[in-house]
C-alpha angles and dihedrals in degrees: 000000000000089000090056090049091049092052090045089057093044093053091042088058089049091050093049092048086062094042089055098042104041095062088046088056087050089056091056094039091054089052095047115107104176124077095233092057093045091052091047091053091050090056094045092048093048094049092047094047099044101028103042115005101046097043088046091051094047095048091044091052094045093049091044090053089048090053091044093049095043102055116323099077094053092046099041108022091116094046117104094210092065093051091047091050091050090051090052090048088052089053089050090054090051090048090051091051090048089052086056091052090052089049089057091047091053091044090057094040092247099127111135100173130091129239088255091063091052092048088060093039088056092062097060098080089051089063092047092049091052090050095047094047094045091049094046096046104034098032088202099184 
């Protein structure tokens, strides 16, 4: 089971790399004024979302469910930290889906937000990562 946990962590890191980088691309895309740059960002965003982020998310979730079903649920079903972690993972999934919606908006030149918005938007997964890791490692309650 340690191999499954190791791969779960590896793909979680892959997923978070995308969650950190895609909104940063949105910052630069929102600032871009020339067509060539805007088209380049569309390609980069699409490849990151569909080629790295989404596979990383799916594999992370599948392996997490495997770990949960194999031993964690029986051992920790009455622990608040596990329920809190699962809530944060649910929020991460919603954030991921929202990133995909923003991707479509940029693809169709429908972005209405400034680069400043995306700079703040980019900070949200950092807070979630801190919460998930602290809950999983420290198991505080």
